[in-house]
C-alpha positions as CSV (number, residue, x, y, z in Angstrom):
1,M,110.6,107.2,67.7
2,T,111.5,108.0,64.1
3,K,113.5,111.2,63.6
4,H,112.5,113.0,60.4
5,P,115.2,114.9,58.5
6,R,115.0,118.6,58.6
7,K,115.1,120.9,55.6
8,A,118.3,123.0,55.4
9,V,117.9,126.8,55.5
10,S,120.6,129.3,54.9
11,M,120.8,131.8,57.8
12,S,122.2,134.5,55.5
13,N,119.2,134.3,53.2
14,L,116.6,134.3,56.0
15,K,114.3,137.3,55.7
16,A,111.7,138.9,58.0
17,P,108.2,139.5,56.6
18,N,109.2,143.1,55.6
19,G,112.1,141.8,53.5
20,A,114.9,143.0,55.8
21,P,117.6,140.6,57.1
22,A,116.1,138.8,60.1
23,V,119.2,137.6,61.8
24,K,122.3,139.7,62.3
25,P,125.7,138.1,63.0
26,D,125.7,139.3,66.6
27,T,122.5,137.3,67.3
28,I,123.6,134.0,65.9
29,S,125.3,133.0,69.2
30,A,121.8,133.2,70.9
31,L,120.8,130.2,68.9
32,S,122.5,127.8,71.2
33,E,120.5,129.0,74.2
34,L,117.2,129.0,72.3
35,R,117.7,125.6,70.7
36,D,118.3,124.1,74.2
37,V,115.0,125.5,75.3
38,L,113.0,124.4,72.3
39,D,114.7,120.9,72.3
40,T,113.5,120.3,75.8
41,I,109.9,121.6,75.5
42,G,107.6,119.1,77.2
43,R,110.4,117.2,78.8
44,P,111.6,117.1,82.5
45,Q,113.9,119.9,83.5
46,D,117.0,117.8,84.0
47,S,120.5,119.5,84.0
48,S,121.9,116.3,82.5
49,I,119.8,116.6,79.4
50,Q,122.0,117.9,76.6
51,P,120.8,119.7,73.4
52,A,120.0,117.2,70.6
53,Y,122.3,119.0,68.2
54,P,125.6,120.8,69.2
55,I,125.9,124.3,67.8
56,P,129.4,125.7,67.1
57,Q,130.0,129.0,69.0
58,Q,131.3,132.0,67.1
59,Q,134.0,133.4,69.4
60,S,133.9,136.8,67.8
61,A,130.1,137.1,68.2
62,K,128.6,139.3,71.0
63,R,126.4,137.3,73.4
64,V,122.9,138.6,73.0
65,S,119.9,137.5,75.2
66,F,116.9,136.2,73.3
67,A,114.8,138.6,75.2
68,D,116.7,141.5,73.7
69,L,115.6,140.6,70.1
70,S,112.7,142.1,68.3
71,P,109.6,140.0,67.7
72,L,110.5,139.6,64.0
73,Q,113.9,138.4,64.9
74,R,112.5,136.0,67.5
75,D,110.0,134.5,65.0
76,A,112.7,134.2,62.4
77,I,115.1,132.4,64.8
78,K,112.4,130.0,65.9
79,T,111.7,129.1,62.2
80,A,115.4,128.7,61.5
81,I,116.0,126.4,64.5
82,L,113.0,124.2,63.7
83,T,114.3,123.7,60.1
84,L,118.0,123.5,60.5
85,P,119.6,120.4,59.0
86,S,121.0,117.7,61.3
87,P,124.8,118.3,61.6
88,P,127.2,115.5,60.8
89,T,128.2,115.2,64.5
90,H,125.6,113.7,66.8
91,A,125.5,113.4,70.5
92,P,126.9,110.1,71.8
93,E,124.5,107.1,71.6
94,K,124.3,106.7,75.3
95,Q,123.4,110.4,75.7
96,R,120.6,110.3,73.2
97,K,119.2,107.1,74.7
98,E,119.1,108.7,78.2
99,R,117.5,111.8,76.9
100,D,114.7,109.8,75.2
101,A,114.2,107.6,78.3
102,A,114.0,110.7,80.5
103,Y,111.0,111.9,78.6
104,Y,108.8,109.4,80.5
105,T,110.0,110.1,84.0
106,E,107.6,112.9,85.0
107,P,104.6,111.5,83.1
108,F,105.1,108.1,84.9
109,C,105.3,109.8,88.3
110,K,102.1,111.7,87.6
111,F,100.4,108.5,86.3
112,L,101.2,106.7,89.6
113,T,100.0,109.6,91.7
114,D,96.8,110.2,89.8
115,N,95.7,106.6,89.6
116,P,96.0,104.9,92.9
117,T,93.6,101.9,92.4
118,I,93.4,99.4,89.6
119,F,90.1,100.8,88.4
120,H,91.7,104.2,88.0
121,V,94.7,102.7,86.2
122,V,92.6,100.9,83.6
123,D,90.4,103.9,83.1
124,A,93.5,106.1,82.6
125,F,94.9,103.7,80.1
126,A,91.6,103.6,78.2
127,A,91.6,107.4,78.0
128,D,95.1,107.4,76.7
129,L,94.3,104.8,74.1
130,R,91.2,106.7,72.9
131,A,93.3,109.9,72.6
132,H,95.6,108.0,70.2
133,G,92.9,106.5,67.9
134,Y,92.1,103.2,69.7
135,K,88.4,102.3,69.8
136,K,86.9,100.3,72.7
137,I,85.1,97.1,71.8
138,S,83.0,94.8,74.1
139,E,83.4,91.1,74.6
140,R,79.6,90.9,74.5
141,D,79.4,92.2,70.9
142,A,80.3,90.7,67.6
143,W,83.7,92.1,66.4
144,K,84.6,93.5,63.0
145,I,88.3,94.0,63.1
146,E,90.1,95.5,60.1
147,K,93.6,95.8,58.9
148,G,95.1,99.0,60.3
149,G,92.6,98.9,63.1
150,K,93.4,99.9,66.6
151,N,91.1,98.5,69.4
152,F,91.0,97.7,73.1
153,V,88.8,95.5,75.3
154,E,88.3,95.5,79.1
155,R,87.3,92.8,81.5
156,N,85.8,93.6,84.9
157,G,87.2,97.1,84.7
158,S,90.5,95.8,86.1
159,S,92.2,94.2,83.1
160,M,92.5,95.1,79.5
161,I,94.0,94.1,76.1
162,A,94.9,96.7,73.5
163,F,96.0,95.7,70.0
164,S,96.6,97.0,66.5
165,V,96.5,95.1,63.2
166,G,99.2,95.7,60.6
167,D,98.2,97.2,57.3
168,D,99.9,94.2,55.6
169,Y,98.4,91.5,57.9
170,E,97.7,88.1,56.3
171,P,95.8,85.2,57.9
172,G,98.2,83.0,59.9
173,N,100.7,85.8,60.7
174,G,101.7,86.0,64.3
175,A,101.2,88.4,67.1
176,A,103.9,90.3,69.1
177,M,102.5,90.4,72.6
178,V,103.6,92.1,75.8
179,A,101.7,91.0,78.9
180,G,101.9,92.2,82.5
181,H,99.8,92.9,85.5
182,V,98.3,96.0,87.0
183,D,97.2,94.8,90.4
184,V,99.3,95.8,93.4
185,L,99.5,94.9,97.0
186,T,96.7,96.7,98.8
187,A,94.2,96.5,101.7
188,K,90.6,96.1,100.6
189,L,87.5,97.0,102.6
190,K,85.6,94.1,103.9
191,P,82.0,93.6,102.7
192,I,80.8,95.1,106.1
193,P,83.8,97.2,107.2
194,K,81.9,99.0,110.0
195,L,83.4,98.2,113.4
196,R,82.5,99.0,116.9
197,T,84.1,102.1,118.3
198,K,87.0,101.3,120.6
199,A,88.2,103.9,123.2
200,G,86.9,106.7,121.1
201,Y,88.5,105.5,117.8
202,V,86.5,104.8,114.7
203,Q,88.1,102.0,112.8
204,L,87.7,100.4,109.4
205,G,87.6,96.7,108.6
206,V,90.0,95.8,105.9
207,A,91.6,92.6,104.5
208,P,95.1,92.3,103.0
209,Y,95.3,91.7,99.2
210,A,98.3,89.5,98.6
211,G,101.1,90.5,101.0
212,A,99.8,93.9,102.0
213,L,99.4,95.0,105.6
214,N,103.0,94.1,106.2
215,S,105.3,96.2,108.4
216,T,105.8,98.9,105.8
217,W,102.1,99.9,106.1
218,W,102.5,101.1,109.7
219,D,102.2,104.9,110.2
220,R,101.5,105.7,106.6
221,D,99.0,108.3,105.4
222,L,96.3,106.2,103.6
223,G,93.6,107.4,101.3
224,I,90.5,105.4,100.1
225,G,89.4,104.8,96.6
226,G,87.9,102.4,94.1
227,R,84.7,101.9,92.1
228,V,81.2,102.5,93.2
229,L,78.1,101.0,91.7
230,V,75.3,103.5,91.5
231,K,71.6,103.1,90.4
232,E,70.5,105.9,88.2
233,S,66.9,107.2,88.1
234,S,66.4,105.2,84.9
235,G,67.2,102.0,86.8
236,K,70.5,101.5,85.1
237,I,73.5,100.5,87.2
238,V,76.6,102.6,86.4
239,T,80.2,102.5,87.7
240,K,81.8,105.6,89.1
241,L,85.3,105.9,90.3
242,A,86.0,107.5,93.7
243,K,89.2,108.8,95.1
244,L,89.5,110.3,98.6
245,N,93.0,111.5,98.1
246,W,93.8,112.8,101.5
247,P,95.1,111.0,104.6
248,I,92.0,109.3,106.1
249,A,93.3,106.1,107.5
250,R,96.4,105.2,109.5
251,I,97.7,102.0,111.2
252,P,99.5,103.3,114.3
253,T,102.5,101.5,115.7
254,L,102.9,100.8,119.4
255,A,105.7,102.9,120.9
256,P,108.8,101.0,121.9
257,H,108.4,102.2,125.5
258,F,105.8,99.4,126.0
259,G,108.5,96.7,125.7
260,A,108.6,93.5,123.7
261,V,104.9,93.6,122.7
262,S,105.8,96.6,120.4
263,N,108.2,94.4,118.4
264,G,105.6,91.8,117.2
265,P,104.7,89.5,115.7
266,F,101.4,91.2,115.2
267,N,97.9,89.9,114.5
268,P,96.7,91.4,111.2
269,E,93.0,91.0,112.2
270,T,93.2,92.7,115.6
271,Q,96.4,94.8,115.7
272,M,96.6,96.2,112.2
273,V,93.2,97.8,112.0
274,P,93.2,101.3,110.5
275,I,91.8,104.2,112.5
276,I,89.7,106.7,110.4
277,G,88.3,109.1,113.0
278,L,87.2,109.8,116.6
279,D,83.9,109.4,118.3
280,N,83.9,110.1,122.1
281,S,80.1,110.3,122.4
282,D,80.2,107.3,124.8
283,L,81.8,109.6,127.4
284,A,78.4,111.4,127.7
285,S,77.1,108.3,129.6
286,L,78.8,107.0,132.7
287,V,77.2,103.6,132.2
288,S,77.5,101.6,129.1
289,T,74.4,99.9,127.8
290,E,74.2,96.5,126.2
291,D,73.6,98.3,122.9
292,D,77.0,100.0,123.1
293,L,78.6,96.6,122.8
294,K,76.7,95.6,119.7
295,F,77.0,96.6,116.0
296,Q,74.7,99.5,115.3
297,T,72.5,99.7,112.2
298,A,72.9,103.1,110.6
299,S,70.0,104.9,109.1
300,L,71.9,106.0,106.0
301,G,69.8,104.9,103.0
302,G,67.3,103.1,105.2
303,A,67.5,99.7,106.9
304,G,68.6,96.9,104.7
305,T,70.4,99.0,102.2
306,F,74.1,98.7,101.3
307,A,74.9,102.1,102.7
308,S,73.5,101.1,106.1
309,T,76.3,98.5,106.5
310,Q,79.1,100.9,105.9
311,P,80.7,103.6,108.2
312,E,78.4,106.6,108.1
313,R,81.1,109.2,107.6
314,L,82.7,107.2,104.8
315,V,79.4,106.9,103.0
316,R,79.0,110.7,103.2
317,A,82.5,111.3,102.0
318,I,82.1,109.0,99.0
319,A,78.7,110.4,98.2
320,S,80.0,113.9,98.3
321,E,82.9,113.0,96.1
322,L,80.5,111.6,93.5
323,G,77.7,114.1,93.9
324,I,75.3,111.6,95.2
325,S,72.4,112.9,97.4
326,D,70.4,109.7,97.8
327,Y,72.6,107.2,99.7
328,S,70.2,104.4,98.9
329,T,71.3,104.5,95.2
330,I,74.7,103.2,96.2
331,V,74.3,99.6,95.2
332,N,77.8,98.4,96.3
333,W,81.5,99.3,96.1
334,E,85.0,98.0,95.9
335,L,87.2,100.3,97.9
336,E,90.8,100.0,99.1
337,L,93.5,101.9,101.0
338,F,96.4,103.5,99.2
339,D,99.4,105.6,100.2
340,V,98.6,109.2,99.4
341,Q,102.3,110.3,99.2
342,P,102.9,111.4,95.6
343,A,105.5,109.7,93.4
344,T,108.6,111.8,93.1
345,T,112.1,111.8,91.8
346,G,115.0,111.6,94.3
347,G,118.7,111.4,94.6
348,L,121.4,114.0,94.1
349,D,120.7,114.2,90.4
350,H,117.1,113.0,90.5
351,E,118.2,109.5,89.3
352,F,115.6,107.7,91.4
353,I,111.8,107.4,91.4
354,F,110.3,106.9,94.9
355,A,106.7,105.8,94.7
356,G,104.0,103.4,95.8
357,R,102.5,100.8,93.5
358,I,105.6,100.4,91.3
359,D,105.0,96.6,91.1
360,D,103.8,96.4,88.5
361,R,102.4,99.5,87.0
362,L,106.0,100.3,85.9
363,C,106.2,97.7,83.2
364,S,102.5,98.0,82.4
365,Y,102.8,101.8,81.8
366,A,105.9,101.2,79.7
367,A,104.2,98.5,77.6
368,L,101.1,100.6,76.8
369,Q,103.2,103.6,75.9
370,A,105.3,101.4,73.6
371,L,102.2,100.2,71.8
372,I,100.8,103.7,71.4
373,N,104.2,104.7,69.8
374,T,104.0,102.1,67.1
375,T,102.3,102.3,63.8
376,T,100.4,99.8,61.7
377,A,102.2,100.9,58.5
378,D,104.6,98.3,56.9
379,S,103.5,95.7,59.5
380,G,102.0,92.3,58.8
381,I,101.4,91.2,62.4
382,I,99.1,91.9,65.3
383,K,100.7,94.0,68.1
384,V,99.1,93.3,71.5
385,V,99.5,94.5,75.1
386,G,97.6,92.6,77.8
387,L,97.4,93.9,81.3
388,F,95.9,91.6,83.9
389,D,94.4,91.7,87.4
390,D,95.0,89.2,90.2
391,E,98.6,88.3,89.4
392,E,99.6,88.8,93.0
393,I,97.1,86.2,94.2
394,G,97.6,83.5,91.6
395,S,95.7,84.9,88.5
396,L,92.9,82.4,89.0
397,L,90.0,84.8,88.4
398,R,88.4,85.6,85.0
399,Q,90.3,88.9,84.8
400,G,93.5,87.1,85.6
401,A,96.1,85.7,83.2
402,R,94.9,82.1,83.8
403,G,91.5,83.0,82.4
404,N,90.7,82.9,78.7
405,F,91.0,86.6,78.1
406,L,94.1,86.8,76.0
407,P,93.7,83.5,74.0
408,S,90.0,84.3,73.2
409,T,90.9,87.9,72.2
410,I,93.5,86.7,69.8
411,E,91.1,84.1,68.4
412,R,88.4,86.6,67.9
413,I,90.7,89.0,66.2
414,V,91.9,86.4,63.8
415,D,88.4,85.0,63.1
416,S,87.2,88.5,62.3
417,L,90.0,89.2,59.9
418,A,90.0,85.8,58.1
419,G,86.9,83.9,58.8
420,A,86.9,80.1,58.5
421,T,90.5,79.1,57.6
422,P,91.9,75.6,58.5
423,N,94.3,75.6,61.4
424,L,94.4,79.4,61.5
425,I,94.6,79.9,65.3
426,A,97.2,77.2,65.7
427,R,99.3,78.8,62.9
428,T,98.9,82.3,64.5
429,F,100.1,81.1,67.9
430,A,103.0,79.2,66.3
431,N,104.1,82.5,64.6
432,S,103.7,84.6,67.8
433,F,105.9,85.6,70.6
434,L,105.1,86.8,74.2
435,V,107.2,89.1,76.4
436,S,106.0,88.6,79.9
437,S,106.8,91.9,81.6
438,D,107.1,92.1,85.3
439,V,109.4,94.0,87.6
440,T,112.5,92.2,88.9
441,H,114.8,92.7,91.8
442,A,117.4,95.4,91.3
443,V,120.6,95.0,93.2
444,N,120.6,96.3,96.7
445,P,124.0,97.6,97.8
446,N,123.3,96.7,101.5
447,F,122.6,93.1,100.8
448,L,124.9,92.1,97.9
449,N,125.3,88.6,99.4
450,V,121.8,87.6,98.5
451,Y,122.3,88.2,94.8
452,L,123.8,85.8,92.3
453,E,127.0,87.1,90.9
454,N,126.7,88.6,87.4
455,H,122.9,88.3,87.6
456,A,122.1,91.5,89.6
457,P,120.4,94.2,87.5
458,R,121.2,97.8,88.1
459,L,118.8,100.8,87.9
460,N,118.8,103.1,84.9
461,V,120.6,100.6,82.7
462,G,117.8,98.7,80.9
463,V,115.3,95.9,81.0
464,A,116.5,92.7,82.6
465,V,115.7,89.2,81.2
466,A,114.6,86.9,84.1
467,A,115.6,83.3,84.0
468,D,114.7,80.3,86.3
469,S,115.7,76.7,85.9
470,N,112.5,75.4,87.4
471,G,110.1,76.9,85.0
472,H,108.9,79.9,87.0
473,M,110.0,82.0,84.1
474,T,109.5,81.3,80.4
475,T,113.0,82.4,79.3
476,D,115.1,80.0,77.2
477,S,118.0,80.4,74.8
478,V,115.8,81.0,71.7
479,S,113.6,83.6,73.3
480,T,116.6,85.4,74.8
481,A,118.2,85.5,71.3
482,I,115.1,86.9,69.7
483,L,114.7,89.7,72.3
484,Q,118.4,90.4,72.2
485,R,118.2,90.9,68.4
486,C,115.3,93.3,68.8
487,A,117.2,95.2,71.5
488,D,120.4,95.4,69.5
489,K,118.6,96.7,66.4
490,A,117.2,99.6,68.6
491,G,120.4,100.2,70.6
492,Q,118.8,99.0,73.8
493,T,120.6,97.3,76.7
494,L,119.4,94.0,78.2
495,Q,120.5,92.8,81.6
496,V,120.0,89.4,83.2
497,F,118.6,88.2,86.5
498,Q,118.4,84.8,88.2
499,I,117.8,84.0,91.8
500,R,120.3,82.2,93.9
501,N,119.9,78.4,94.5
502,D,119.3,79.1,98.2
503,S,116.5,81.7,97.6
504,R,112.9,81.4,96.5
505,S,111.8,82.5,93.1
506,G,108.6,84.4,92.4
507,G,106.3,83.8,89.4
508,T,104.8,85.8,86.5
509,V,102.0,85.6,84.0
510,G,104.5,84.3,81.4
511,P,104.3,80.5,82.0
512,M,100.5,80.4,82.2
513,L,100.0,82.4,79.1
514,S,102.7,80.7,77.1
515,S,101.4,77.2,78.0
516,A,97.8,78.1,77.3
517,M,98.6,79.4,73.7
518,G,101.7,77.4,72.9
519,V,103.6,80.6,72.0
520,R,107.3,81.3,72.4
521,A,108.0,83.6,75.4
522,I,110.5,85.4,77.5
523,D,110.3,87.1,80.9
524,A,111.8,90.5,80.9
525,G,111.1,93.5,83.2
526,L,112.5,96.6,84.9
527,G,114.3,96.6,88.2
528,Q,113.1,98.0,91.5
529,L,114.2,98.0,95.1
530,S,111.9,97.2,98.1
531,M,109.5,95.0,96.1
532,H,106.2,94.6,98.0
533,S,106.9,97.5,100.2
534,I,104.2,100.2,100.3
535,R,106.8,102.5,98.8
536,A,109.5,101.3,96.5
537,T,112.3,102.7,94.3
538,T,113.2,102.4,90.6
539,G,115.4,104.4,88.3
540,S,114.2,107.7,86.9
541,L,115.1,106.5,83.4
542,D,113.7,103.0,83.8
543,P,110.1,103.8,82.7
544,G,111.6,105.2,79.5
545,H,114.0,102.2,79.1
546,G,110.9,100.0,79.3
547,V,109.1,102.0,76.6
548,L,112.0,101.9,74.2
549,L,112.7,98.2,74.7
550,F,109.1,97.1,74.4
551,Q,108.6,99.4,71.4
552,A,111.7,97.8,69.8
553,F,110.2,94.4,70.3
554,L,106.7,95.3,68.9
555,E,108.3,97.0,65.9
556,G,111.2,94.7,65.3
557,F,109.8,91.2,66.0
558,E,108.4,90.6,62.6
559,E,111.7,91.1,60.9
560,V,113.8,89.3,63.6
561,D,111.5,86.3,63.5
562,R,112.4,85.6,59.9
563,E,115.9,84.9,61.1
564,F,114.6,82.1,63.4
565,R,112.1,80.5,61.1
566,E,112.8,76.8,60.7
């Protein structure tokens, strides 16, 4: 973020409103304490964060508390601090970078906690974009994009593309793109999740999304949330977001006292079924009837309605959350389980973030914040952030990266700005560059043998470039050099990751998007431990490192690309 020079003010000439000297010599030493406070307003309270500007201490001055000063003196000192010139001696570069990166630690933790499902994530991103001047447009409408414009478009409520057009854009200029995914491993409710009560337990039918319902899901406090389609009195179908943010469901383990059966393997259909309540009403009858062994049709909403196929108490809870009194107006829903434990910082100096859903709302959050931080002034390109659904299951759906969402969005932007110009889309793609941003594996100190030497990223150091010799990543020598130049110009550190030859490599959205558009590309993301666990670990500075690196790319690519033009 640009630092603006501050106007110099002489402390000896500073006057209070009544004309009297506002600051006496014995109060100047209080400036250091006050400046520390003002410099960290709105930032996490971290003892490692140093004042932006060191203030020489006057040894002969008497230490005076800011609280002891008069209101006039306090106001005058605040004015002086906010307008003091930058001194010739700055904090070390590493210190300034960590302070800037730390700004995003607590906001990222809050974002993860407040937005447990993909629908909540996209909705939160949309609200953030609107708050910073971005306007929502629809794929169904004709687009009228202008230079200097800022817009975003959603698909399915689970993927989105945000973009801004430089004030100096000319037809055929390229786009600087960052793409990632916002879907995470989860357990989704089945179409008819209502199950027969077993031994007094009410259970919920769920299905794993990607690699969810693994061993890390046992004995966790699970909430339920997602989107609900509701029919209004006008007949219009609207989408509402629901979040039952307390422990509702749990998948209980079998105690080890029962022997080998408690060690697995476990059947995910029959032995990993969440319990959500108790119903011992069957004890009232000593003889079970045939009906007790069959699925029961609830009366909620009337026979044949969607609500009648769902667990009664769950319908009531969702309806209460959304203020719905007529259950028959619930047309359908997409709900999922999520770990309700909040994201938090940890470690002796709070150098870690412990949270669920880090893969990959970490890079997605960083990319969107980076775009918001940029400006359209003095820019001749299109800046784009694309966040997709379904990456964890192959990206094959319309809201996934294999769909036409990003290519068609770029084409519509260019067409709106330039009209019918020969070869315009091909020129645009040729002048563009994509950063495929997905989390990568940070080095685990307990399993150093599984990492390739010199290719094991560390936490709180910076974004890691991911390479793969078999094309699972888009990284090559040219794309690495381009991103390295952008990083160098902004003082950011790049690490490198590659899997060992005897290990299996994962994939990203990079290859599919790069091949679909023919754009140059690189894979680069932030490190994390315990990937695909229900609760993982990253560095507390890593969200900020991601923001700063992606911002450096979005702002610096246009200039750097000139160095590589053939």
